[in-house]
OpenMM code with the backbone's topology and positions (N, CA, C; nanometers):
from openmm import Vec3, app, unit

residues = "MET ALA ARG ARG ALA LEU GLY ARG SER PHE GLY TRP LEU TRP GLY ALA TYR ALA VAL SER ALA PHE GLY THR ARG LEU ALA PHE ASP ALA PHE ALA LEU ILE ALA VAL LEU VAL LEU HIS ALA GLY PRO GLY GLU VAL ALA ALA LEU ALA ALA VAL GLY PRO ALA VAL GLY ALA ALA LEU ALA VAL PRO LEU GLY PRO TRP VAL GLU PHE ARG ARG LYS ARG PRO VAL MET ILE THR ALA ASP LEU VAL ARG CYS ALA ALA LEU ALA SER VAL PRO VAL ALA PHE ALA LEU GLY ALA LEU GLY VAL GLY GLN LEU LEU VAL VAL SER MET VAL VAL ALA ALA ALA THR SER VAL SER ARG ARG ARG ALA ALA PRO SER".split()
positions = [
    Vec3(-4.0346, 26.5818, 25.1241),
    Vec3(-3.9889, 26.7101, 25.0780),
    Vec3(-4.0520, 26.7376, 24.9412),
    Vec3(-4.1089, 26.8544, 24.9270),
    Vec3(-4.1752, 26.8924, 24.8026),
    Vec3(-4.0708, 26.9413, 24.7024),
    Vec3(-4.0846, 26.8946, 24.5805),
    Vec3(-3.9932, 26.9357, 24.4746),
    Vec3(-4.0581, 27.0504, 24.3977),
    Vec3(-3.9862, 27.1591, 24.3836),
    Vec3(-4.0394, 27.2760, 24.3163),
    Vec3(-3.9722, 27.2924, 24.1798),
    Vec3(-4.0526, 27.3024, 24.0776),
    Vec3(-3.9997, 27.3211, 23.9427),
    Vec3(-3.9523, 27.4657, 23.9258),
    Vec3(-3.8420, 27.4814, 23.8589),
    Vec3(-3.7880, 27.6153, 23.8384),
    Vec3(-3.8484, 27.6843, 23.7163),
    Vec3(-3.9165, 27.6107, 23.6356),
    Vec3(-3.9850, 27.6706, 23.5212),
    Vec3(-3.9082, 27.6559, 23.3915),
    Vec3(-3.9825, 27.6676, 23.2854),
    Vec3(-3.9267, 27.6520, 23.1514),
    Vec3(-3.8281, 27.7636, 23.1171),
    Vec3(-3.8584, 27.8865, 23.1581),
    Vec3(-3.7694, 27.9995, 23.1283),
    Vec3(-3.6319, 27.9788, 23.1892),
    Vec3(-3.6298, 27.9288, 23.3136),
    Vec3(-3.5010, 27.9034, 23.3775),
    Vec3(-3.4249, 27.7931, 23.3046),
    Vec3(-3.4957, 27.6931, 23.2595),
    Vec3(-3.4314, 27.5852, 23.1835),
    Vec3(-3.3669, 27.6367, 23.0564),
    Vec3(-3.4370, 27.7251, 22.9857),
    Vec3(-3.3807, 27.7834, 22.8640),
    Vec3(-3.2600, 27.8702, 22.8974),
    Vec3(-3.2686, 27.9495, 23.0035),
    Vec3(-3.1579, 28.0351, 23.0441),
    Vec3(-3.0366, 27.9506, 23.0813),
    Vec3(-3.0583, 27.8468, 23.1600),
    Vec3(-2.9496, 27.7607, 23.2025),
    Vec3(-2.8881, 27.6882, 23.0827),
    Vec3(-2.9706, 27.6390, 22.9932),
    Vec3(-2.9202, 27.5708, 22.8732),
    Vec3(-2.8389, 27.6637, 22.7844),
    Vec3(-2.8886, 27.7853, 22.7638),
    Vec3(-2.8165, 27.8821, 22.6811),
    Vec3(-2.6830, 27.9187, 22.7441),
    Vec3(-2.6823, 27.9348, 22.8744),
    Vec3(-2.5580, 27.9669, 22.9434),
    Vec3(-2.4580, 27.8520, 22.9317),
    Vec3(-2.5045, 27.7307, 22.9464),
    Vec3(-2.4156, 27.6142, 22.9372),
    Vec3(-2.3528, 27.6040, 22.7978),
    Vec3(-2.4320, 27.6234, 22.6944),
    Vec3(-2.3804, 27.6186, 22.5572),
    Vec3(-2.2806, 27.7320, 22.5345),
    Vec3(-2.3126, 27.8508, 22.5852),
    Vec3(-2.2240, 27.9654, 22.5698),
    Vec3(-2.0910, 27.9422, 22.6413),
    Vec3(-2.0957, 27.8904, 22.7621),
    Vec3(-1.9726, 27.8644, 22.8379),
    Vec3(-1.8880, 27.7580, 22.7680),
    Vec3(-1.9513, 27.6546, 22.7166),
    Vec3(-1.8788, 27.5501, 22.6437),
    Vec3(-1.8127, 27.6072, 22.5188),
    Vec3(-1.8862, 27.6881, 22.4439),
    Vec3(-1.8319, 27.7487, 22.3226),
    Vec3(-1.7164, 27.8424, 22.3513),
    Vec3(-1.7256, 27.9181, 22.4591),
    Vec3(-1.6174, 28.0089, 22.4958),
    Vec3(-1.4925, 27.9308, 22.5329),
    Vec3(-1.5085, 27.8250, 22.6101),
    Vec3(-1.3930, 27.7419, 22.6487),
    Vec3(-1.3295, 27.6782, 22.5249),
    Vec3(-1.4122, 27.6326, 22.4336),
    Vec3(-1.3628, 27.5740, 22.3093),
    Vec3(-1.2853, 27.6773, 22.2282),
    Vec3(-1.3357, 27.8010, 22.2246),
    Vec3(-1.2682, 27.9070, 22.1500),
    Vec3(-1.1322, 27.9386, 22.2104),
    Vec3(-1.1249, 27.9476, 22.3435),
    Vec3(-0.9956, 27.9749, 22.4068),
    Vec3(-0.8946, 27.8654, 22.3741),
    Vec3(-0.9385, 27.7412, 22.3717),
    Vec3(-0.8488, 27.6316, 22.3361),
    Vec3(-0.8087, 27.6380, 22.1891),
    Vec3(-0.8989, 27.6833, 22.1043),
    Vec3(-0.8717, 27.6885, 21.9607),
    Vec3(-0.7762, 27.8017, 21.9238),
    Vec3(-0.7707, 27.9090, 22.0034),
    Vec3(-0.6823, 28.0214, 21.9697),
    Vec3(-0.5371, 27.9768, 21.9584),
    Vec3(-0.4923, 27.8949, 22.0518),
    Vec3(-0.3529, 27.8485, 22.0467),
    Vec3(-0.3293, 27.7620, 21.9230),
    Vec3(-0.4245, 27.6766, 21.8907),
    Vec3(-0.4105, 27.5930, 21.7709),
    Vec3(-0.4071, 27.6768, 21.6442),
    Vec3(-0.4928, 27.7767, 21.6368),
    Vec3(-0.4944, 27.8659, 21.5200),
    Vec3(-0.3604, 27.9386, 21.5088),
    Vec3(-0.3109, 27.9868, 21.6226),
    Vec3(-0.1841, 28.0603, 21.6211),
    Vec3(-0.0699, 27.9718, 21.5723),
    Vec3(-0.0652, 27.8483, 21.6164),
    Vec3(0.0449, 27.7591, 21.5797),
    Vec3(0.0290, 27.7057, 21.4375),
    Vec3(-0.0884, 27.6518, 21.4072),
    Vec3(-0.1061, 27.5835, 21.2786),
    Vec3(-0.1277, 27.6771, 21.1598),
    Vec3(-0.1955, 27.7884, 21.1835),
    Vec3(-0.2278, 27.8781, 21.0723),
    Vec3(-0.1301, 27.9944, 21.0628),
    Vec3(-0.0967, 28.0527, 21.1782),
    Vec3(-0.0130, 28.1724, 21.1777),
    Vec3(0.1343, 28.1428, 21.2042),
    Vec3(0.1658, 28.0159, 21.2342),
    Vec3(0.3034, 27.9740, 21.2621),
    Vec3(0.3665, 28.0596, 21.3725),
    Vec3(0.2898, 28.0820, 21.4781),
    Vec3(0.3354, 28.1635, 21.5906),
    Vec3(0.4391, 28.0880, 21.6725),
    Vec3(0.5249, 28.1640, 21.7368),
    Vec3(0.6280, 28.1064, 21.8216),
    Vec3(0.5761, 28.0822, 21.9626),
    Vec3(0.6603, 28.0243, 22.0468),
    Vec3(0.6186, 27.9925, 22.1831),
    Vec3(0.5794, 28.1151, 22.2653),
    Vec3(0.6494, 28.2262, 22.2475),
    Vec3(0.6161, 28.3484, 22.3222),
    Vec3(0.4778, 28.4016, 22.2864),
    Vec3(0.4464, 28.3981, 22.1584),
    Vec3(0.3148, 28.4467, 22.1142),
    Vec3(0.2029, 28.3552, 22.1639),
    Vec3(0.2267, 28.2264, 22.1607),
    Vec3(0.1261, 28.1315, 22.2088),
    Vec3(0.1077, 28.1457, 22.3597),
    Vec3(0.2179, 28.1659, 22.4317),
    Vec3(0.2082, 28.1856, 22.5763),
    Vec3(0.1319, 28.3139, 22.6091),
    Vec3(0.1599, 28.4201, 22.5349),
    Vec3(0.0868, 28.5457, 22.5561),
    Vec3(-0.0613, 28.5271, 22.5269),
    Vec3(-0.0905, 28.4556, 22.4221),
    Vec3(-0.2296, 28.4293, 22.3861),
    Vec3(-0.3019, 28.3507, 22.4946),
    Vec3(-0.2330, 28.2544, 22.5530),
    Vec3(-0.2936, 28.1730, 22.6585),
    Vec3(-0.3101, 28.2513, 22.7877),
    Vec3(-0.2246, 28.3493, 22.8130),
    Vec3(-0.2270, 28.4204, 22.9406),
    Vec3(-0.3088, 28.5493, 22.9379),
    Vec3(-0.3069, 28.6211, 22.8271),
    Vec3(-0.3671, 28.7547, 22.8232),
    Vec3(-0.5185, 28.7516, 22.8412),
    Vec3(-0.5874, 28.6655, 22.7699),
    Vec3(-0.7339, 28.6622, 22.7790),
    Vec3(-0.7844, 28.6366, 22.9195),
    Vec3(-0.7446, 28.5277, 22.9826),
    Vec3(-0.7901, 28.5024, 23.1191),
    Vec3(-0.7464, 28.6104, 23.2184),
    Vec3(-0.6271, 28.6679, 23.1994),
    Vec3(-0.5812, 28.7739, 23.2895),
    Vec3(-0.6693, 28.8981, 23.2776),
    Vec3(-0.7034, 28.9343, 23.1552),
    Vec3(-0.7911, 29.0501, 23.1347),
    Vec3(-0.9296, 29.0228, 23.1928),
    Vec3(-0.9805, 28.9016, 23.1715),
    Vec3(-1.1107, 28.8663, 23.2280),
    Vec3(-1.1116, 28.8770, 23.3785),
    Vec3(-1.0043, 28.8299, 23.4425),
    Vec3(-0.9960, 28.8377, 23.5883),
    Vec3(-0.9822, 28.9823, 23.6353),
    Vec3(-0.9030, 29.0610, 23.5632),
    Vec3(-0.8829, 29.2006, 23.6022),
    Vec3(-1.0102, 29.2837, 23.5851),
    Vec3(-1.0888, 29.2533, 23.4830),
    Vec3(-1.2120, 29.3294, 23.4600),
    Vec3(-1.3276, 29.2834, 23.5478),
    Vec3(-1.3187, 29.1632, 23.5994),
    Vec3(-1.4278, 29.1121, 23.6820),
    Vec3(-1.4458, 29.1952, 23.8087),
    Vec3(-1.3373, 29.2444, 23.8644),
    Vec3(-1.3450, 29.3201, 23.9896),
    Vec3(-1.4158, 29.4543, 23.9709),
    Vec3(-1.3740, 29.5395, 23.8774),
    Vec3(-1.4451, 29.6676, 23.8645),
    Vec3(-1.5834, 29.6551, 23.7996),
    Vec3(-1.6017, 29.5552, 23.7133),
    Vec3(-1.7315, 29.5417, 23.6479),
    Vec3(-1.8362, 29.4765, 23.7376),
    Vec3(-1.7922, 29.4033, 23.8391),
    Vec3(-1.8852, 29.3337, 23.9276),
    Vec3(-1.9913, 29.4235, 23.9883),
    Vec3(-1.9532, 29.5320, 24.0559),
    Vec3(-2.0553, 29.6204, 24.1152),
    Vec3(-2.1441, 29.6866, 24.0102),
    Vec3(-2.0855, 29.7215, 23.8958),
    Vec3(-2.1663, 29.7844, 23.7902),
    Vec3(-2.2718, 29.6878, 23.7386),
    Vec3(-2.2305, 29.5634, 23.7165),
    Vec3(-2.3204, 29.4632, 23.6613),
    Vec3(-2.4252, 29.4193, 23.7643),
    Vec3(-2.3892, 29.4236, 23.8906),
    Vec3(-2.4770, 29.3732, 23.9955),
    Vec3(-2.6148, 29.4400, 23.9954),
    Vec3(-2.6193, 29.5669, 23.9593),
    Vec3(-2.7455, 29.6402, 23.9647),
    Vec3(-2.8130, 29.6531, 23.8291),
    Vec3(-2.7740, 29.5713, 23.7358),
    Vec3(-2.8385, 29.5672, 23.6045),
    Vec3(-2.9289, 29.4451, 23.5971),
    Vec3(-3.0228, 29.4496, 23.5038),
    Vec3(-3.1100, 29.3334, 23.4833),
    Vec3(-3.0285, 29.2201, 23.4220),
    Vec3(-3.0533, 29.0992, 23.4693),
    Vec3(-2.9721, 28.9824, 23.4328),
    Vec3(-2.9817, 28.9472, 23.2846),
    Vec3(-3.0990, 28.9366, 23.2339),
    Vec3(-3.1162, 28.8863, 23.0974),
    Vec3(-3.0512, 28.9758, 22.9915),
    Vec3(-3.0762, 29.1080, 22.9914),
    Vec3(-3.0109, 29.1915, 22.8890),
    Vec3(-2.8588, 29.1900, 22.8977),
    Vec3(-2.8052, 29.1836, 23.0190),
    Vec3(-2.6593, 29.1804, 23.0334),
    Vec3(-2.6037, 29.0520, 22.9738),
    Vec3(-2.6667, 28.9395, 23.0027),
    Vec3(-2.6176, 28.8122, 22.9511),
    Vec3(-2.6317, 28.8046, 22.7992),
    Vec3(-2.7419, 28.8541, 22.7452),
    Vec3(-2.7619, 28.8522, 22.5999),
    Vec3(-2.6592, 28.9424, 22.5307),
    Vec3(-2.6367, 29.0609, 22.5868),
    Vec3(-2.5385, 29.1519, 22.5288),
    Vec3(-2.3990, 29.0914, 22.5325),
    Vec3(-2.3633, 29.0295, 22.6449),
    Vec3(-2.2317, 28.9658, 22.6559),
    Vec3(-2.2176, 28.8547, 22.5523),
    Vec3(-2.3217, 28.7760, 22.5318),
    Vec3(-2.3164, 28.6693, 22.4311),
    Vec3(-2.3030, 28.7259, 22.2897),
    Vec3(-2.3720, 28.8353, 22.2611),
    Vec3(-2.3618, 28.8963, 22.1281),
    Vec3(-2.2232, 28.9559, 22.1040),
    Vec3(-2.1653, 29.0163, 22.2071),
    Vec3(-2.0294, 29.0698, 22.1947),
    Vec3(-1.9307, 28.9563, 22.1696),
    Vec3(-1.9444, 28.8469, 22.2439),
    Vec3(-1.8577, 28.7300, 22.2229),
    Vec3(-1.8735, 28.6759, 22.0818),
    Vec3(-1.9978, 28.6665, 22.0360),
    Vec3(-2.0248, 28.6143, 21.9020),
    Vec3(-1.9593, 28.7014, 21.7949),
    Vec3(-1.9733, 28.8329, 21.8070),
    Vec3(-1.9141, 28.9240, 21.7086),
    Vec3(-1.7619, 28.9135, 21.7094),
    Vec3(-1.7029, 28.9072, 21.8277),
    Vec3(-1.5570, 28.8972, 21.8364),
    Vec3(-1.5085, 28.7655, 21.7757),
    Vec3(-1.5746, 28.6563, 21.8099),
    Vec3(-1.5330, 28.5261, 21.7571),
    Vec3(-1.5579, 28.5157, 21.6070),
    Vec3(-1.6640, 28.5783, 21.5575),
    Vec3(-1.6931, 28.5747, 21.4137),
    Vec3(-1.5898, 28.6528, 21.3339),
    Vec3(-1.5219, 28.7469, 21.3988),
    Vec3(-1.4208, 28.8249, 21.3267),
    Vec3(-1.2989, 28.7399, 21.2890),
    Vec3(-1.2762, 28.6299, 21.3597),
    Vec3(-1.1588, 28.5462, 21.3299),
    Vec3(-1.1709, 28.4796, 21.1924),
    Vec3(-1.2783, 28.4059, 21.1615),
    Vec3(-1.2855, 28.3470, 21.0276),
    Vec3(-1.2989, 28.4516, 20.9164),
    Vec3(-1.3616, 28.5640, 20.9470),
    Vec3(-1.3738, 28.6700, 20.8467),
    Vec3(-1.2354, 28.7255, 20.8136),
    Vec3(-1.1558, 28.7528, 20.9168),
    Vec3(-1.0204, 28.8039, 20.8942),
    Vec3(-0.9341, 28.7003, 20.8218),
    Vec3(-0.9526, 28.5737, 20.8553),
    Vec3(-0.8773, 28.4685, 20.7851),
    Vec3(-0.9148, 28.4657, 20.6374),
    Vec3(-1.0443, 28.4742, 20.6085),
    Vec3(-1.0903, 28.4711, 20.4693),
    Vec3(-1.0367, 28.5903, 20.3909),
    Vec3(-1.0189, 28.7034, 20.4587),
    Vec3(-0.9675, 28.8232, 20.3923),
    Vec3(-0.8138, 28.8285, 20.3926),
    Vec3(-0.7513, 28.7309, 20.4545),
    Vec3(-0.6056, 28.7273, 20.4609),
    Vec3(-0.5470, 28.8261, 20.5596),
    Vec3(-0.6247, 28.8680, 20.6573),
    Vec3(-0.5796, 28.9705, 20.7519),
    Vec3(-0.5672, 28.9195, 20.8949),
    Vec3(-0.5754, 28.7892, 20.9151),
    Vec3(-0.5690, 28.7345, 21.0499),
    Vec3(-0.4259, 28.7363, 21.1011),
    Vec3(-0.4090, 28.7829, 21.2234),
    Vec3(-0.2766, 28.7863, 21.2857),
    Vec3(-0.2871, 28.7551, 21.4339),
    Vec3(-0.1728, 28.7391, 21.4963),
    Vec3(-0.1699, 28.7093, 21.6392),
    Vec3(-0.2276, 28.8264, 21.7181),
    Vec3(-0.2047, 28.9484, 21.6726),
    Vec3(-0.2608, 29.0662, 21.7396),
    Vec3(-0.4124, 29.0611, 21.7471),
    Vec3(-0.4750, 29.0227, 21.6379),
    Vec3(-0.6205, 29.0118, 21.6395),
    Vec3(-0.6658, 28.9015, 21.7341),
    Vec3(-0.5955, 28.7898, 21.7339),
    Vec3(-0.6315, 28.6826, 21.8265),
    Vec3(-0.6192, 28.7291, 21.9714),
    Vec3(-0.5181, 28.8104, 22.0011),
    Vec3(-0.5035, 28.8646, 22.1361),
    Vec3(-0.6207, 28.9554, 22.1720),
    Vec3(-0.6599, 29.0426, 22.0805),
    Vec3(-0.7724, 29.1326, 22.1058),
    Vec3(-0.9020, 29.0535, 22.1220),
    Vec3(-0.9240, 28.9566, 22.0348),
    Vec3(-1.0447, 28.8740, 22.0451),
    Vec3(-1.0456, 28.7982, 22.1771),
    Vec3(-0.9323, 28.7473, 22.2171),
    Vec3(-0.9227, 28.6757, 22.3439),
    Vec3(-0.9583, 28.7665, 22.4610),
    Vec3(-0.9103, 28.8909, 22.4574),
    Vec3(-0.9417, 28.9852, 22.5649),
    Vec3(-1.0902, 29.0218, 22.5672),
    Vec3(-1.1470, 29.0467, 22.4497),
    Vec3(-1.2894, 29.0826, 22.4425),
    Vec3(-1.3765, 28.9668, 22.4901),
    Vec3(-1.3447, 28.8471, 22.4462),
    Vec3(-1.4218, 28.7292, 22.4867),
    Vec3(-1.4104, 28.7070, 22.6375),
    Vec3(-1.2906, 28.7238, 22.6918),
    Vec3(-1.2722, 28.7055, 22.8358),
    Vec3(-1.3486, 28.8107, 22.9151),
    Vec3(-1.3473, 28.9354, 22.8678),
    Vec3(-1.4213, 29.0410, 22.9375),
    Vec3(-1.5711, 29.0143, 22.9335),
    Vec3(-1.6224, 28.9767, 22.8170),
    Vec3(-1.7659, 28.9474, 22.8055),
    Vec3(-1.8032, 28.8254, 22.8891),
    Vec3(-1.7142, 28.7289, 22.8960),
    Vec3(-1.7404, 28.6101, 22.9762),
    Vec3(-1.7441, 28.6441, 23.1242),
    Vec3(-1.6518, 28.7310, 23.1684),
    Vec3(-1.6517, 28.7659, 23.3103),
    Vec3(-1.7788, 28.8415, 23.3477),
    Vec3(-1.8300, 28.9238, 23.2589),
    Vec3(-1.9551, 28.9954, 23.2849),
    Vec3(-2.0712, 28.8964, 23.2888),
    Vec3(-2.0754, 28.8072, 23.1926),
    Vec3(-2.1851, 28.7101, 23.1854),
    Vec3(-2.1841, 28.6166, 23.3050),
    Vec3(-2.0683, 28.5687, 23.3437),
    Vec3(-2.0602, 28.4757, 23.4566),
    Vec3(-2.0917, 28.5456, 23.5870),
    Vec3(-2.0583, 28.6709, 23.5979),
    Vec3(-2.0903, 28.7454, 23.7203),
    Vec3(-2.2406, 28.7531, 23.7379),
    Vec3(-2.3126, 28.7724, 23.6304),
    Vec3(-2.4575, 28.7838, 23.6380),
    Vec3(-2.5226, 28.6470, 23.6553),
    Vec3(-2.4597, 28.5424, 23.6055),
    Vec3(-2.5201, 28.4101, 23.6160),
    Vec3(-2.5080, 28.3541, 23.7569),
    Vec3(-2.4139, 28.4079, 23.8340),
    Vec3(-2.3971, 28.3587, 23.9703),
    Vec3(-2.5161, 28.3996, 24.0558),
    Vec3(-2.5633, 28.3121, 24.1429),
    Vec3(-2.6778, 28.3481, 24.2264),
    Vec3(-2.6421, 28.4597, 24.3218),
    Vec3(-2.7369, 28.5489, 24.3432),
    Vec3(-2.7151, 28.6624, 24.4330),
    Vec3(-2.7450, 28.6255, 24.5755),
] * unit.nanometer
topology = app.Topology()
chain = topology.addChain("A")
for resn in residues:
    res = topology.addResidue(resn, chain)
    for name in ("N", "CA", "C"):
        topology.addAtom(name, app.Element.getBySymbol(name[0]), res)
């Protein structure tokens, strides 16, 4: 059986996606820790934080799927990564300014989940 190389570009794309997915998962896990340790959030707020992001990502995956399907893969994935980066970067900035709250963490969680659902939809083989 002949082995076919997928090429350097695919390797870079796959590597970037893997790092992005790992970072997103790490961020979702860190939101609960930030809420408890920094914001002294209660159990209800932490539960909402854990549930809202993934729920929004799942809810947006259905209507965004057909829209994303007919777009070029690379620009969609890059845009989704930049949106995730901007949303996640707002957390330390808000903390430094003394404006970080559970509400912002909820919004960031929703934005990150939505961008992740778009990116993962495009990364799946057609």
